[in-house]
N, C-alpha and C positions, 0 to 999 in steps of 0.2 A: 693830338699831341702828347709826348712823352715826357713828362717832368720828373727829375731826378730827385729821389730822397736823400738828402745828406745829414751827416750830423752836425748840427749848427753850432756856432760859436756861442758860448755860455759865460764868458768871462775872458779876461785879458791873459791870465795865467794860467787857464785851462787848456791843454793841447791834446787830451787823450780822455777816454771815458770806457765805459763797459754797458753794452746792450744788455738789459736784464732780461727782458721778454717783449715780445710782439704782441698787441692787442688784436690785432687782424693777421689773416691768413693770406698767402699768395694766391691770386685770383677771386678774394673778396672785394667789394664795393666798399669804398670808404667816402665819408662826406668832408667837406672843407671845415677845417678847425676839429675834426675828430682826432682823438688820441691815437698814435701809429704804434710807438713803442715806449720803453721805459728806460732812460738813460742815466747810470750812476757814474758820477765824477768824483774827484778828490775832495770835492767840497758839499755836494748836494746831489740828490737824486730828483729827476724831474720827468714828467711826461711830455713827448715830442709831439707834437700836432701836425696833421696834414695841412699843406698849403693849398691844394687843390681837391676837388673831387674827382673821382674815376676808379679804375680796379688797380689793385696794388700787386706788385711783384716783389718780392723779398730776395735780395742778394746776400745780405749777410744776416744769420738767423740770430745769433747770440756771440759775446765774446769782447776782446778788447778792439776797440776802433779809435781812429784818430779824428779830431775836428775837421770838418770839412770832407769826409771820407764818404763814398756813395755807398749807401746800404740796401737800396732799393730803388723803384720807380713806379709811378703812377701814370697809366693809360687815361688821359682824359675822355678819349672817344669810345673807348671798350665798354663793353656791356658784362657784367658779372654773370658766370654761368652758375645757376641755383641747381645743385643736385637734386634730382628726384628719387622717389623710393622704388618706382618702377617706370619703365620706359613702355612704347607702344611697339608691340610685336612687328617685324618685318614680314615682308610678303612670303618669304621662304619658309619662315618659322610658323607662320599663321595655319599652314596646310596640316602641320605636325601637332596643331595645339590639342586636338582631340586624342593623340597617343603619345603623352608624355613619357621621356625616358626616365626610369626610375633606378639610376644608379645611386650608390652610397653618397657619392659626392653631391650630386644633385640633389638628395633629400636632406643633406646637411644644409645646402645653400636655401633650399626652400624653408626649412624650418628656422632659419634664422630671422628674427622679427625685424630688427634695424642694424644698421652698419655699427659696428664696434666703435667705440670712442678711441683715439689714437693715444691720449694720456687719461689717467684717472682724475686729473684735476678739473677736467672738463665737466666731470659729473657733480661737481660743486652747486650746491644751491644759494650759498652765501659768498661773499666775495673773500678771496685769498690774498694774503700779502705775497710779493714775488718769491721771498724766502720760502714762505709756507708750500707755495706752489711747486717749487724746485723739490722740496723734501718729499711732497705727496707722490710727485711722479717717480722719483728717485727709490723711493722704498714701497711704492705699489700700495699705498694707504688709501681706503675710500675716504674721501672728505665728507661725505654724508654721515659718517659714523662720528665725526669731531664737533665737538661743541666749541664755537668760537667764542673767546674771551675779548677780542678787541671792540671798536666802536661798530656799532650797528650788526653785531654778531660776528664781524671779520674774523677769520681764523689766522692766527698768527704762527710765526715759527714756534712759538714756545707750545702753543697747543698741539701743533704736528709732533714735537719731539715727547710731549708727555703721552700722546696717544702710542707712539713707538715704544716707549718705556713700558707702557700697559700691556703691550702686545708681545713685549717680550718676556716680561715676568709670566704672563698666562700661558705661554709655551712651556715654562719650567714648572708651573703650579702643580703640586702632587695631585690635587684634588680632581674628581670626575669631570671630564671634559665632554662637550658635544661633538657631535661626529666632524662638524668643520673644523673644530680646533685639532682633532687628534689628527685629521687628514693632513692639515698643516704641519703638525708634528713631524709626520711621518715623512713628509717632504723634505723638511729641514735634516732630519737624521740622515736622510738618502744623499745630502750634499755635504754634509759636515762629519767630520771623522767623530767615532763614537767616543765617549770618555770612559776611561778606565772606571770600573764599578768602585764606588766608595769615595770619588773623587769630586770636588766642585767644579762648575763651570771655568774654564779658562777665561781671565780676565783680558780684556783689549788693552795691549799696552801702549799702543799710540795710534793716532789717527792723523790725517792729513786733510788739509783743505786748501783751496788756492785763496792767497791775500787779495782781498778786496782793493778796487782802487783807491777809496777812501784811506784803507788802512795802510797801503803803499805809501800815499802821499804825507799821512800823518809820520811815519817813520823816517821818511825823508827829511821833513821839514823839522822834526826835533833833534836830528842829528846835525842839520844846518845851523840850527839856532846855538846849539851847544858849541859848534866850532866858530861861529862868526862872533858871538856875543860874549862879553864878559860879566857872565852870570854870578850874582851874588845875592845870599837870602839873609835878610835880618828878621828876628823875631820878637813878638811882644804878646802880651795876654790881656783879655779883657774880662772885666765883671760884667756879666749878663744881667744882672739883676734888674736893672733900670728898664732895659729893652723887654725883659720877661714880663715885668710888672704892668707895663703899658699895654701890651698885648693881651693879658689877662683881662685886664679892666676894661677895654674897648673891643674885646674878639667879637661878641656878638653884635654889638651896635655897629662895627665897622661892616661887619657881613650884611646886615641888614640894609644898610645905606649904600654900599658899594657893590654888591653881590660876589665880592672876593675875599678871602681869608687874608688877613693881616700876618704875612709871614717874616722871617728874619732877613730876607734878601732886599727888601726895600730899604730897611735900616742901613744896610752895608752899603748899597748904592748910593744913598744920599751922603752917608760918611765919607765914602772915597771921593766923591764930588768935592767936599768940603777941603779933605786932604789935598787934592789935585790944585785946588784955587791956592792953598798955603803953599804948596812947593809944586810950582809949575814945571821943575825940571823933571819931573815924572812923567810930564804929558808931553814929552817931546820923542822925537824920531831921528834916524841919522839918514840924510838923501844925499849920497855921493858923498862930498866933503863940507856938507852943510847940517845945520842942525835946525830943525824944523820944530817950532812949538805950535802944539794947537790952542787955540782960543775958544774951544768948544769942547763938550763933554758927552762924548759917545760911548757908553759903557759896554763892553761884551760881557755876557754870561754864559758861563760854561754849563752845557746840556749834554748829559750822557746818553746814547742811544745804543741799540744792539749792534749799529754799524761802526761805532766809534763816537769820539767827541765832536761836537760842533759848537760854535761860539755865535749866535746870534746877537745883535747889537741893538741896544736900548738908545735910540737917537735922541739929544737932546734932554739926557737924563737930569739935568740941572733944572728944566723947566717942568719935570713931570712931578705930579704928587704922588703919595704913598700908593695910592689905589690904583693909579695908572701903572705904576712899575710892577705892582703885582698881576694886574691883569695881564700886562704885556708878555711877562714872565711865564705866566700859565698857558697863554695862548702859544708861546714859542714852544714850551714842552710837548703839547698837544700836536702841534704841525710838525716837530721834531719826531715824535713817535710815529706818525702817519705820513713820514715823508713828504709833507706838503710845505717845507721851509723854501723859500727862494733864494736866489743868489744874492739878491739885494739884501736879504735878512742878515747875511754872513759878511758882507763887505764893509770895510773900514773899520772904526773902532779906534780908541787912543788908549783905552786901560781895560784888563780883563779882570773878572772876579770868578773864581773856582770855588766851589763849596764841596770839599771832601768829606765834610761832617755828616752829609747824608749817607755815607757809605760807612761811617764810623771811624773815618780816619782822625787821628789823635794830632799829627803833627807831619808835614811834608815840606818839599821845598819845590813849588810850582815852576814850572818851565815858561819862558816868555812867549808869547804868542806875537811873532815878527810881524811888522817892524815896531811894535810897541815895545816901550822901554820899562814897563811895570806889570806886575800881575799879583792878584792879592790872594792869598789861599785862606779860606775859612775852614774849621775844623770843629770836632765834636765839643758839645759842651758837656763837662764834667763837673760836678761838686766835689771842691777842695777845701781845706782850712785854710783861711787867709787871715793875716794881721790887719786889722781894720781901725780907723779912729785915731785920737789922739791918745787915747789910753791904752793902745795896743791890745784890743782885746782879739780873740780868735773867734771867727765865725765860719760856718760852711756857704760859700757861695758859689754859684754856678759860674764858671771859667771856661774861656775859649781861647786857644793859642791862635793869633794870627801871625801869617808870613808873608812879607812882601819879597819877592824875587825881583832884581832889577838889573839893568845894564849899566855897569859900572864905568863904561865910557862915558854915560850921560849923567848918570847920578851917581852923588857921593855918599860917602856913609852917614854925615851928617844929615844930609838932605832924607835919605832913607829913614834914618830914625825919627826924624822930625815929623815925615809923612805919617807913620805908624803912631807916633804919639797923638798926632791931630786925631787921626781915625778912630783910636781908643778912646779919647777924650769924647768924641760924638756919640760913641756907642754906649758909654758909662753914664753919660749925661745926655739922653737923646732930645731934651728940651733945647740943647744948643741946636739940633737941626732944625727946629721950628723958628728960632729967633736968630739963626746964623750967625753965632756968636762962639 
């Protein structure tokens, strides 16, 4: 029986994707529930598994595909053909076995120990990320010469790029080179125009690469939300002394007790929940001509990856403790880096927090994550002179600017200011989070 391999439905709003790579080749046997190919969509990258066991036939190797499109088939009654190094001689050739023909072509075939690999990535002795595999094959880099920095020695895109840069600089290195490097340099000079004597190598002025499905979708959504929502941003600043003092005091005991570090994000998640309870208008969305108010607190936490920004969601953040929040965020970061987030991790959410401070951002105006009506932007902590106390003394305090972007169709200016003021109060006096006051 022939079973079609189709691009499965992975979410209501997802209509297309990209086949990054197949894990099997046409003619190979596959088992039930064995990964067939990697599918990248505008929200997530996932492995598509086989529904049956049989022999695979691929129709669509790589590229853009639509949901429901047939990209291959599996013959459940067929048997995979296993290639062998040698085959039994035929009766006709057996008689001439004692007098072999020794033409140059025949000698070349006889001297070849094994069938050459089709792609250099097949030589890898450790796992390759899809992006790394593509670079290895495109630039003809031996993966066995690359030291992987990913989990379990996995070779990442950055590892390959570093190897390419090292290879490029070694070509132009004026010191003495081994014969292999000199041969490579001569090959390069044969296909590239020689530089005028006394000039530097020409710089690459531009490069092009195809926009990924995720990046296209991000661009589309950003434009849509700018056109559809009345986005406004209001700012405040928070004295981080209280939070930093608590973290310093309980840093080690927190790790010993819970096995995770006590970061900044858990304080802001808890503070955002208190602010949402104080100003329910920020926890709303528009559905047609109705305003829907959420009575739950699923907080999205923006995580940056090499493919773009993703926003996994902390479900029921109001019921989570500090350690649970930190553990879940750490898990999200690891799975986002390894492309193991599931679609359910990204769906829903009623409010988003984005921490640009980890990249050194001083101030920004974050864009809404539709259909949510609010997003909080965190920024770098900088020491600044502040006037404090009833005696107006000047002290150096660690300060952070916080920004709330909101949909002015749902949230008024007074509500936005009240939201930020409540959040700042909880951050500056973190004991409020413990006693909910």
